MOPAC internal coordinates of N, CA, C and O (Angstrom, degrees):
PM7 1SCF
backbone

  N    0.0000 0     0.00 0     0.00 0    0    0    0
  C    1.4493 1     0.00 0     0.00 0    1    0    0
  C    1.5168 1   107.58 1     0.00 0    2    1    0
  O    1.2310 1   120.74 1   -39.41 1    3    2    1
  N    1.3271 1   116.19 1   140.59 1    3    2    1
  C    1.4529 1   122.54 1  -178.07 1    5    3    2
  C    1.5279 1   108.42 1  -124.39 1    6    5    3
  O    1.2310 1   120.61 1   -41.42 1    7    6    5
  N    1.3119 1   116.44 1   138.58 1    7    6    5
  C    1.4705 1   121.21 1   177.08 1    9    7    6
  C    1.5225 1   109.87 1   -66.04 1   10    9    7
  O    1.2310 1   119.47 1   -54.16 1   11   10    9
  N    1.3288 1   118.61 1   125.84 1   11   10    9
  C    1.4666 1   120.34 1  -179.21 1   13   11   10
  C    1.5338 1   112.49 1   -69.03 1   14   13   11
  O    1.2310 1   119.96 1   161.21 1   15   14   13
  N    1.3229 1   117.68 1   -18.79 1   15   14   13
  C    1.4723 1   120.69 1  -176.99 1   17   15   14
  C    1.5334 1   111.56 1   -88.35 1   18   17   15
  O    1.2310 1   120.00 1   129.58 1   19   18   17
  N    1.3323 1   117.60 1   -50.42 1   19   18   17
  C    1.4679 1   119.33 1  -173.91 1   21   19   18
  C    1.5396 1   113.20 1  -112.39 1   22   21   19
  O    1.2310 1   119.54 1   166.36 1   23   22   21
  N    1.3197 1   118.48 1   -13.64 1   23   22   21
  C    1.4691 1   121.53 1   178.56 1   25   23   22
  C    1.5320 1   114.05 1    86.11 1   26   25   23
  O    1.2310 1   119.64 1  -175.23 1   27   26   25
  N    1.3191 1   118.30 1     4.77 1   27   26   25
  C    1.4521 1   121.87 1  -179.26 1   29   27   26
  C    1.5292 1   110.33 1   -71.50 1   30   29   27
  O    1.2310 1   121.13 1   -32.33 1   31   30   29
  N    1.3263 1   115.44 1   147.67 1   31   30   29
  C    1.4604 1   120.35 1   176.01 1   33   31   30
  C    1.5276 1   112.23 1   -96.18 1   34   33   31
  O    1.2310 1   120.46 1  -177.03 1   35   34   33
  N    1.3044 1   116.72 1     2.97 1   35   34   33
  C    1.4563 1   122.39 1   179.72 1   37   35   34
  C    1.5378 1   108.71 1   -85.48 1   38   37   35
  O    1.2310 1   120.78 1   -98.77 1   39   38   37
  N    1.3244 1   116.11 1    81.23 1   39   38   37
  C    1.4589 1   121.85 1  -173.42 1   41   39   38
  C    1.5253 1   108.71 1  -124.14 1   42   41   39
  O    1.2310 1   120.84 1   -37.58 1   43   42   41
  N    1.3277 1   116.00 1   142.42 1   43   42   41
  C    1.4592 1   121.40 1   176.82 1   45   43   42
  C    1.5152 1   108.52 1  -129.29 1   46   45   43
  O    1.2310 1   121.00 1   -10.86 1   47   46   45
  N    1.3233 1   115.70 1   169.14 1   47   46   45
  C    1.4589 1   122.38 1   176.85 1   49   47   46
  C    1.5053 1   108.15 1  -105.67 1   50   49   47
  O    1.2310 1   120.62 1   -53.21 1   51   50   49
  N    1.3197 1   116.42 1   126.79 1   51   50   49
  C    1.4691 1   120.92 1  -178.68 1   53   51   50
  C    1.5342 1   109.30 1   -81.09 1   54   53   51
  O    1.2310 1   119.94 1   -16.54 1   55   54   53
  N    1.3387 1   117.72 1   163.46 1   55   54   53
  C    1.4685 1   120.48 1   177.85 1   57   55   54
  C    1.5285 1   113.47 1   -61.87 1   58   57   55
  O    1.2310 1   120.34 1   158.34 1   59   58   57
  N    1.3281 1   116.95 1   -21.66 1   59   58   57
  C    1.4726 1   120.20 1   179.17 1   61   59   58
  C    1.5238 1   112.33 1   -82.89 1   62   61   59
  O    1.2310 1   120.05 1   177.62 1   63   62   61
  N    1.3366 1   117.52 1    -2.38 1   63   62   61
  C    1.4545 1   121.24 1   177.36 1   65   63   62
  C    1.5152 1   114.36 1    90.23 1   66   65   63
  O    1.2310 1   119.77 1  -159.29 1   67   66   65
  N    1.3057 1   118.04 1    20.71 1   67   66   65
  C    1.4628 1   122.27 1   177.74 1   69   67   66
  C    1.5214 1   109.09 1  -108.52 1   70   69   67
  O    1.2310 1   121.36 1   -25.24 1   71   70   69
  N    1.3487 1   115.00 1   154.76 1   71   70   69
  C    1.4623 1   119.91 1   169.57 1   73   71   70
  C    1.5097 1   107.88 1   -80.72 1   74   73   71
  O    1.2310 1   120.36 1   -39.76 1   75   74   73
  N    1.3559 1   116.91 1   140.24 1   75   74   73
  C    1.4547 1   121.90 1   178.01 1   77   75   74
  C    1.5270 1   107.75 1  -132.54 1   78   77   75
  O    1.2310 1   121.40 1   -50.46 1   79   78   77
  N    1.3317 1   114.92 1   129.54 1   79   78   77
  C    1.4620 1   120.49 1   177.58 1   81   79   78
  C    1.5330 1   107.53 1   -81.45 1   82   81   79
  O    1.2310 1   120.63 1   -52.57 1   83   82   81
  N    1.3334 1   116.40 1   127.43 1   83   82   81
  C    1.4659 1   120.92 1   178.57 1   85   83   82
  C    1.5245 1   111.92 1   -75.92 1   86   85   83
  O    1.2310 1   120.04 1   160.31 1   87   86   85
  N    1.3383 1   117.53 1   -19.69 1   87   86   85
  C    1.4597 1   120.53 1  -179.54 1   89   87   86
  C    1.5269 1   113.34 1   -81.42 1   90   89   87
  O    1.2310 1   120.62 1   128.32 1   91   90   89
  N    1.3391 1   116.43 1   -51.68 1   91   90   89
  C    1.4716 1   119.00 1  -175.16 1   93   91   90
  C    1.5420 1   112.79 1  -109.06 1   94   93   91
  O    1.2310 1   119.58 1   168.84 1   95   94   93
  N    1.3322 1   118.41 1   -11.16 1   95   94   93
  C    1.4561 1   121.40 1   179.15 1   97   95   94
  C    1.5068 1   115.44 1    84.90 1   98   97   95
  O    1.2310 1   120.09 1  -178.18 1   99   98   97
  N    1.3086 1   117.42 1     1.82 1   99   98   97
  C    1.4758 1   121.52 1  -179.68 1  101   99   98
  C    1.5442 1   109.13 1   -67.06 1  102  101   99
  O    1.2310 1   120.61 1   -40.18 1  103  102  101
  N    1.3365 1   116.45 1   139.82 1  103  102  101
  C    1.4727 1   120.05 1   177.01 1  105  103  102
  C    1.5076 1   109.48 1  -126.21 1  106  105  103
  O    1.2310 1   120.92 1   -32.53 1  107  106  105
  N    1.3384 1   115.84 1   147.47 1  107  106  105
  C    1.4597 1   121.41 1   179.45 1  109  107  106
  C    1.5147 1   109.77 1  -148.50 1  110  109  107
  O    1.2310 1   121.02 1   -23.01 1  111  110  109
  N    1.3339 1   115.65 1   156.99 1  111  110  109
  C    1.4531 1   121.69 1  -177.92 1  113  111  110
  C    1.5201 1   111.52 1   -70.95 1  114  113  111
  O    1.2310 1   121.17 1   -30.87 1  115  114  113
  N    1.3230 1   115.37 1   149.13 1  115  114  113
  C    1.4575 1   120.02 1   171.54 1  117  115  114
  C    1.5221 1   108.43 1   -72.41 1  118  117  115
  O    1.2310 1   119.58 1   -41.06 1  119  118  117
  N    1.3151 1   118.41 1   138.94 1  119  118  117
  C    1.4677 1   119.45 1   176.97 1  121  119  118
  C    1.5282 1   109.43 1   -68.24 1  122  121  119
  O    1.2310 1   120.98 1   -45.59 1  123  122  121
  N    1.3130 1   115.73 1   134.41 1  123  122  121
  C    1.4593 1   120.68 1   179.65 1  125  123  122
  C    1.5229 1   109.04 1   -93.39 1  126  125  123
  O    1.2310 1   120.75 1   -46.84 1  127  126  125
  N    1.3041 1   116.17 1   133.16 1  127  126  125
  C    1.4476 1   121.46 1   179.37 1  129  127  126
  C    1.5180 1   110.14 1   -72.72 1  130  129  127
  O    1.2310 1   120.85 1   -35.58 1  131  130  129
  N    1.3126 1   115.98 1   144.42 1  131  130  129
  C    1.4696 1   120.63 1   176.72 1  133  131  130
  C    1.5117 1   108.24 1   -83.33 1  134  133  131
  O    1.2310 1   120.40 1   -69.89 1  135  134  133
  N    1.3177 1   116.84 1   110.11 1  135  134  133
  C    1.4720 1   121.68 1  -177.58 1  137  135  134
  C    1.5188 1   111.64 1  -108.69 1  138  137  135
  O    1.2310 1   120.27 1  -158.92 1  139  138  137
  N    1.3252 1   117.08 1    21.08 1  139  138  137
  C    1.4611 1   120.43 1   179.79 1  141  139  138
  C    1.5129 1   112.74 1   -60.87 1  142  141  139
  O    1.2310 1   120.41 1   142.74 1  143  142  141
  N    1.3315 1   116.81 1   -37.26 1  143  142  141
  C    1.4549 1   120.56 1   179.72 1  145  143  142
  C    1.5254 1   110.77 1   -64.95 1  146  145  143
  O    1.2310 1   120.22 1   141.62 1  147  146  145
  N    1.3243 1   117.19 1   -38.38 1  147  146  145
  C    1.4689 1   120.59 1  -179.33 1  149  147  146
  C    1.5242 1   110.79 1   -68.20 1  150  149  147
  O    1.2310 1   120.60 1   140.31 1  151  150  149
  N    1.3338 1   116.47 1   -39.69 1  151  150  149
  C    1.4673 1   119.47 1   177.08 1  153  151  150
  C    1.5147 1   110.78 1   -63.77 1  154  153  151
  O    1.2310 1   120.51 1   140.99 1  155  154  153
  N    1.3340 1   116.64 1   -39.01 1  155  154  153
  C    1.4755 1   121.34 1   179.60 1  157  155  154
  C    1.5329 1   110.30 1   -63.64 1  158  157  155
  O    1.2310 1   119.97 1   133.25 1  159  158  157
  N    1.3108 1   117.66 1   -46.75 1  159  158  157
  C    1.4710 1   121.20 1   179.21 1  161  159  158
  C    1.5211 1   109.76 1   -63.14 1  162  161  159
  O    1.2310 1   119.53 1   137.67 1  163  162  161
  N    1.3267 1   118.50 1   -42.33 1  163  162  161
  C    1.4616 1   121.52 1   178.68 1  165  163  162
  C    1.5202 1   110.72 1   -60.85 1  166  165  163
  O    1.2310 1   120.64 1   136.98 1  167  166  165
  N    1.3335 1   116.39 1   -43.02 1  167  166  165
  C    1.4741 1   120.76 1   179.75 1  169  167  166
  C    1.5310 1   110.60 1   -63.97 1  170  169  167
  O    1.2310 1   120.32 1   138.80 1  171  170  169
  N    1.3446 1   116.98 1   -41.20 1  171  170  169
  C    1.4715 1   121.02 1   178.73 1  173  171  170
  C    1.5165 1   109.74 1   -61.14 1  174  173  171
  O    1.2310 1   119.99 1   132.10 1  175  174  173
  N    1.3278 1   117.62 1   -47.90 1  175  174  173
  C    1.4614 1   120.99 1  -178.50 1  177  175  174
  C    1.5224 1   111.64 1   -65.08 1  178  177  175
  O    1.2310 1   120.41 1   142.07 1  179  178  177
  N    1.3206 1   116.82 1   -37.93 1  179  178  177
  C    1.4589 1   120.67 1   179.13 1  181  179  178
  C    1.5297 1   110.35 1   -64.37 1  182  181  179
  O    1.2310 1   120.28 1   135.47 1  183  182  181
  N    1.3349 1   117.07 1   -44.53 1  183  182  181
  C    1.4643 1   120.40 1   179.01 1  185  183  182
  C    1.5255 1   110.45 1   -65.76 1  186  185  183
  O    1.2310 1   120.06 1   140.13 1  187  186  185
  N    1.3185 1   117.49 1   -39.87 1  187  186  185
  C    1.4691 1   120.57 1   177.89 1  189  187  186
  C    1.5310 1   110.94 1   -59.14 1  190  189  187
  O    1.2310 1   120.42 1   134.78 1  191  190  189
  N    1.3212 1   116.80 1   -45.22 1  191  190  189
  C    1.4631 1   120.30 1   179.11 1  193  191  190
  C    1.5164 1   112.08 1   -62.94 1  194  193  191
  O    1.2310 1   120.09 1   144.26 1  195  194  193
  N    1.3458 1   117.43 1   -35.74 1  195  194  193
  C    1.4513 1   120.57 1   179.83 1  197  195  194
  C    1.5265 1   112.34 1   -70.94 1  198  197  195
  O    1.2310 1   120.33 1   143.47 1  199  198  197
  N    1.3369 1   116.97 1   -36.53 1  199  198  197
  C    1.4609 1   120.66 1  -171.32 1  201  199  198
  C    1.5346 1   114.10 1  -102.56 1  202  201  199
  O    1.2310 1   118.73 1   175.62 1  203  202  201
  N    1.3114 1   120.03 1    -4.38 1  203  202  201
  C    1.4702 1   120.48 1  -170.45 1  205  203  202
  C    1.5329 1   113.20 1   -64.79 1  206  205  203
  O    1.2310 1   118.91 1   155.80 1  207  206  205
  N    1.3222 1   119.68 1   -24.20 1  207  206  205
  C    1.4590 1   120.49 1  -178.51 1  209  207  206
  C    1.5270 1   113.15 1  -105.04 1  210  209  207
  O    1.2310 1   119.74 1  -170.76 1  211  210  209
  N    1.3354 1   118.10 1     9.24 1  211  210  209
  C    1.4676 1   121.55 1  -179.95 1  213  211  210
  C    1.5277 1   108.62 1   -74.30 1  214  213  211
  O    1.2310 1   120.83 1   -51.23 1  215  214  213
  N    1.3047 1   116.01 1   128.77 1  215  214  213
  C    1.4634 1   122.36 1   176.30 1  217  215  214
  C    1.5097 1   108.64 1  -133.63 1  218  217  215
  O    1.2310 1   117.93 1   -34.72 1  219  218  217
  N    1.2843 1   121.54 1   145.28 1  219  218  217
  C    1.4629 1   128.74 1    -5.91 1  221  219  218
  C    1.5193 1   110.48 1   -74.02 1  222  221  219
  O    1.2310 1   121.87 1   -22.17 1  223  222  221
  N    1.3119 1   114.02 1   157.83 1  223  222  221
  C    1.4689 1   119.88 1  -179.66 1  225  223  222
  C    1.5145 1   108.62 1   -83.07 1  226  225  223
  O    1.2310 1   120.88 1   -66.06 1  227  226  225
  N    1.3306 1   115.91 1   113.94 1  227  226  225
  C    1.4557 1   123.13 1   177.79 1  229  227  226
  C    1.5344 1   106.68 1  -120.07 1  230  229  227
  O    1.2310 1   121.02 1   -69.68 1  231  230  229
  N    1.3163 1   115.66 1   110.32 1  231  230  229
  C    1.4749 1   121.03 1  -172.18 1  233  231  230
  C    1.5273 1   112.00 1   -57.93 1  234  233  231
  O    1.2310 1   120.17 1   128.65 1  235  234  233
  N    1.3205 1   117.28 1   -51.35 1  235  234  233
  C    1.4724 1   120.21 1  -175.16 1  237  235  234
  C    1.5225 1   111.69 1   -64.00 1  238  237  235
  O    1.2310 1   120.40 1   135.20 1  239  238  237
  N    1.3243 1   116.85 1   -44.80 1  239  238  237
  C    1.4667 1   120.52 1  -178.64 1  241  239  238
  C    1.5296 1   111.29 1   -65.21 1  242  241  239
  O    1.2310 1   120.62 1   135.19 1  243  242  241
  N    1.3332 1   116.43 1   -44.81 1  243  242  241
  C    1.4628 1   119.68 1  -179.12 1  245  243  242
  C    1.5310 1   111.59 1   -67.05 1  246  245  243
  O    1.2310 1   120.60 1   139.19 1  247  246  245
  N    1.3467 1   116.45 1   -40.81 1  247  246  245
  C    1.4590 1   118.99 1   177.62 1  249  247  246
  C    1.5160 1   111.71 1   -63.15 1  250  249  247
  O    1.2310 1   120.59 1   138.89 1  251  250  249
  N    1.3335 1   116.48 1   -41.11 1  251  250  249
  C    1.4555 1   120.65 1   177.66 1  253  251  250
  C    1.5153 1   112.77 1   -60.36 1  254  253  251
  O    1.2310 1   121.20 1   137.24 1  255  254  253
  N    1.3263 1   115.31 1   -42.76 1  255  254  253
  C    1.4667 1   120.00 1   179.78 1  257  255  254
  C    1.5314 1   110.72 1   -66.50 1  258  257  255
  O    1.2310 1   120.31 1   140.52 1  259  258  257
  N    1.3364 1   117.01 1   -39.48 1  259  258  257
  C    1.4567 1   119.96 1   179.32 1  261  259  258
  C    1.5153 1   112.52 1   -67.90 1  262  261  259
  O    1.2310 1   120.59 1   142.47 1  263  262  261
  N    1.3338 1   116.48 1   -37.53 1  263  262  261
  C    1.4647 1   120.30 1   177.44 1  265  263  262
  C    1.5310 1   109.78 1   -64.68 1  266  265  263
  O    1.2310 1   120.41 1   142.35 1  267  266  265
  N    1.3372 1   116.83 1   -37.65 1  267  266  265
  C    1.4698 1   119.69 1   176.11 1  269  267  266
  C    1.5032 1   111.45 1   -61.01 1  270  269  267
  O    1.2310 1   120.32 1   148.54 1  271  270  269
  N    1.3182 1   117.00 1   -31.46 1  271  270  269
  C    1.4759 1   121.98 1  -177.96 1  273  271  270
  C    1.5180 1   112.67 1   -88.73 1  274  273  271
  O    1.2310 1   119.69 1  -173.98 1  275  274  273
  N    1.3353 1   118.20 1     6.02 1  275  274  273
  C    1.4483 1   120.38 1   172.42 1  277  275  274
  C    1.5049 1   118.16 1   109.14 1  278  277  275
  O    1.2310 1   119.56 1  -178.28 1  279  278  277
  N    1.3254 1   118.44 1     1.72 1  279  278  277
  C    1.4610 1   120.44 1   179.12 1  281  279  278
  C    1.5263 1   109.91 1   -86.66 1  282  281  279
  O    1.2310 1   120.51 1   -26.67 1  283  282  281
  N    1.3139 1   116.63 1   153.33 1  283  282  281
  C    1.4557 1   120.42 1   175.05 1  285  283  282
  C    1.5243 1   108.84 1   -77.52 1  286  285  283
  O    1.2310 1   120.43 1   -13.98 1  287  286  285
  N    1.3367 1   116.79 1   166.02 1  287  286  285
  C    1.4650 1   120.84 1   179.45 1  289  287  286
  C    1.5261 1   110.76 1   -60.01 1  290  289  287
  O    1.2310 1   120.33 1   135.92 1  291  290  289
  N    1.3212 1   116.97 1   -44.08 1  291  290  289
  C    1.4652 1   120.62 1  -179.65 1  293  291  290
  C    1.5132 1   112.77 1   -64.34 1  294  293  291
  O    1.2310 1   120.59 1   136.53 1  295  294  293
  N    1.3298 1   116.47 1   -43.47 1  295  294  293
  C    1.4588 1   120.02 1   179.09 1  297  295  294
  C    1.5254 1   111.09 1   -64.74 1  298  297  295
  O    1.2310 1   120.58 1   139.94 1  299  298  297
  N    1.3442 1   116.49 1   -40.06 1  299  298  297
  C    1.4681 1   120.45 1   179.19 1  301  299  298
  C    1.5211 1   110.18 1   -63.45 1  302  301  299
  O    1.2310 1   119.87 1   138.28 1  303  302  301
  N    1.3269 1   117.85 1   -41.72 1  303  302  301
  C    1.4568 1   120.89 1   179.40 1  305  303  302
  C    1.5398 1   110.25 1   -64.18 1  306  305  303
  O    1.2310 1   120.32 1   139.81 1  307  306  305
  N    1.3346 1   117.00 1   -40.19 1  307  306  305
  C    1.4753 1   120.09 1   178.48 1  309  307  306
  C    1.5448 1   110.47 1   -62.66 1  310  309  307
  O    1.2310 1   120.66 1   140.05 1  311  310  309
  N    1.3121 1   116.35 1   -39.95 1  311  310  309
  C    1.4591 1   120.30 1  -178.79 1  313  311  310
  C    1.5429 1   109.83 1   -66.46 1  314  313  311
  O    1.2310 1   120.30 1   136.13 1  315  314  313
  N    1.3276 1   117.04 1   -43.87 1  315  314  313
  C    1.4758 1   120.20 1   179.79 1  317  315  314
  C    1.5272 1   110.26 1   -62.99 1  318  317  315
  O    1.2310 1   120.29 1   136.73 1  319  318  317
  N    1.3325 1   117.05 1   -43.27 1  319  318  317
  C    1.4769 1   119.18 1   177.89 1  321  319  318
  C    1.5124 1   110.77 1   -62.68 1  322  321  319
  O    1.2310 1   119.96 1   141.27 1  323  322  321
  N    1.3168 1   117.68 1   -38.73 1  323  322  321
  C    1.4723 1   121.11 1   178.09 1  325  323  322
  C    1.5176 1   110.70 1   -64.22 1  326  325  323
  O    1.2310 1   120.11 1   138.87 1  327  326  325
  N    1.3224 1   117.39 1   -41.13 1  327  326  325
  C    1.4651 1   121.57 1   177.82 1  329  327  326
  C    1.5297 1   109.95 1   -64.07 1  330  329  327
  O    1.2310 1   120.38 1   138.24 1  331  330  329
  N    1.3266 1   116.89 1   -41.76 1  331  330  329
  C    1.4721 1   120.15 1   179.86 1  333  331  330
  C    1.5217 1   110.75 1   -66.42 1  334  333  331
  O    1.2310 1   119.56 1   140.28 1  335  334  333
  N    1.3377 1   118.44 1   -39.72 1  335  334  333
  C    1.4698 1   120.38 1   176.23 1  337  335  334
  C    1.5173 1   110.74 1   -62.18 1  338  337  335
  O    1.2310 1   120.35 1   140.80 1  339  338  337
  N    1.3209 1   116.94 1   -39.20 1  339  338  337
  C    1.4727 1   120.73 1   177.32 1  341  339  338
  C    1.5149 1   110.66 1   -62.49 1  342  341  339
  O    1.2310 1   120.77 1   137.65 1  343  342  341
  N    1.3525 1   116.13 1   -42.35 1  343  342  341
  C    1.4608 1   119.89 1   179.81 1  345  343  342
  C    1.5207 1   110.80 1   -65.74 1  346  345  343
  O    1.2310 1   119.77 1   145.04 1  347  346  345
  N    1.3245 1   118.04 1   -34.96 1  347  346  345
  C    1.4797 1   120.72 1   177.50 1  349  347  346
  C    1.5214 1   110.02 1   -63.27 1  350  349  347
  O    1.2310 1   120.44 1   137.15 1  351  350  349
  N    1.3241 1   116.76 1   -42.85 1  351  350  349
  C    1.4714 1   119.45 1   179.21 1  353  351  350
  C    1.5176 1   112.39 1   -64.63 1  354  353  351
  O    1.2310 1   120.52 1   152.23 1  355  354  353
  N    1.3267 1   116.61 1   -27.77 1  355  354  353
  C    1.4635 1   120.19 1  -174.55 1  357  355  354
  C    1.5324 1   113.73 1   -90.24 1  358  357  355
  O    1.2310 1   119.62 1   171.17 1  359  358  357
  N    1.3238 1   118.33 1    -8.83 1  359  358  357
  C    1.4581 1   119.97 1  -177.02 1  361  359  358
  C    1.5218 1   111.13 1  -109.32 1  362  361  359
  O    1.2310 1   121.50 1   -25.65 1  363  362  361
  N    1.3355 1   114.73 1   154.35 1  363  362  361
  C    1.4481 1   121.45 1   177.34 1  365  363  362
  C    1.5212 1   111.76 1  -112.96 1  366  365  363
  O    1.2310 1   119.91 1   174.55 1  367  366  365
  N    1.3225 1   117.78 1    -5.45 1  367  366  365
  C    1.4538 1   122.70 1  -177.06 1  369  367  366
  C    1.5271 1   109.62 1   -81.26 1  370  369  367
  O    1.2310 1   120.82 1   -56.13 1  371  370  369
  N    1.3390 1   116.04 1   123.87 1  371  370  369
  C    1.4712 1   120.22 1  -177.08 1  373  371  370
  C    1.5218 1   112.21 1   -64.23 1  374  373  371
  O    1.2310 1   120.14 1   138.63 1  375  374  373
  N    1.3327 1   117.34 1   -41.37 1  375  374  373
  C    1.4693 1   120.58 1  -179.70 1  377  375  374
  C    1.5165 1   111.71 1   -63.98 1  378  377  375
  O    1.2310 1   121.07 1   139.60 1  379  378  377
  N    1.3237 1   115.56 1   -40.40 1  379  378  377
  C    1.4741 1   119.18 1   179.02 1  381  379  378
  C    1.5200 1   110.43 1   -67.00 1  382  381  379
  O    1.2310 1   120.48 1   142.59 1  383  382  381
  N    1.3289 1   116.69 1   -37.41 1  383  382  381
  C    1.4682 1   119.74 1   177.94 1  385  383  382
  C    1.5253 1   110.83 1   -62.58 1  386  385  383
  O    1.2310 1   120.54 1   138.28 1  387  386  385
  N    1.3280 1   116.57 1   -41.72 1  387  386  385
  C    1.4664 1   120.03 1   178.82 1  389  387  386
  C    1.5156 1   111.40 1   -64.86 1  390  389  387
  O    1.2310 1   120.45 1   139.77 1  391  390  389
  N    1.3409 1   116.74 1   -40.23 1  391  390  389
  C    1.4648 1   120.26 1   178.47 1  393  391  390
  C    1.5319 1   110.88 1   -64.77 1  394  393  391
  O    1.2310 1   120.36 1   139.84 1  395  394  393
  N    1.3157 1   116.92 1   -40.16 1  395  394  393
  C    1.4611 1   120.21 1   178.56 1  397  395  394
  C    1.5375 1   111.32 1   -69.13 1  398  397  395
  O    1.2310 1   120.64 1   144.06 1  399  398  397
  N    1.3384 1   116.39 1   -35.94 1  399  398  397
  C    1.4623 1   119.63 1   176.06 1  401  399  398
  C    1.5246 1   110.76 1   -63.12 1  402  401  399
  O    1.2310 1   120.57 1   142.20 1  403  402  401
  N    1.3311 1   116.52 1   -37.80 1  403  402  401
  C    1.4761 1   120.20 1   177.53 1  405  403  402
  C    1.5328 1   110.01 1   -66.03 1  406  405  403
  O    1.2310 1   120.07 1   143.62 1  407  406  405
  N    1.3165 1   117.47 1   -36.38 1  407  406  405
  C    1.4779 1   120.42 1   177.30 1  409  407  406
  C    1.5185 1   109.61 1   -63.88 1  410  409  407
  O    1.2310 1   120.48 1   137.61 1  411  410  409
  N    1.3360 1   116.68 1   -42.39 1  411  410  409
  C    1.4677 1   119.69 1  -179.83 1  413  411  410
  C    1.5380 1   110.16 1   -63.45 1  414  413  411
  O    1.2310 1   120.33 1   137.07 1  415  414  413
  N    1.3325 1   116.97 1   -42.93 1  415  414  413
  C    1.4546 1   120.08 1  -179.89 1  417  415  414
  C    1.5248 1   112.51 1   -67.11 1  418  417  415
  O    1.2310 1   120.57 1   143.19 1  419  418  417
  N    1.3213 1   116.51 1   -36.81 1  419  418  417
  C    1.4562 1   120.37 1  -177.50 1  421  419  418
  C    1.5132 1   115.85 1   -82.76 1  422  421  419
  O    1.2310 1   120.25 1   163.45 1  423  422  421
  N    1.2795 1   117.13 1   -16.55 1  423  422  421
  C    1.4599 1   120.36 1  -174.79 1  425  423  422
  C    1.4629 1   110.50 1   -93.97 1  426  425  423
  O    1.2310 1   120.10 1   180.00 1  427  426  425

């Protein structure tokens, strides 16, 4: 870490969480990482776990409920398609597979 004011490498971290230059005394905030993507992925996984066993699969109703809980339209559609793909893997009935494939295409 280098002091932005004097260029010294003699920098410490204060108890308040700021960088402090030991040469000139200048202090500045630590840069905060953007973790929005991690929160989005966590929210998607949380919603998937909540909705994965809901039957029957109704794309519009499930998407609406997910949007109410804070997901975007696109994320909600991805979750519903993922749930439908899971249901296809778990069923052996040809008619049900075709119905679920139609849900995936329409959602």
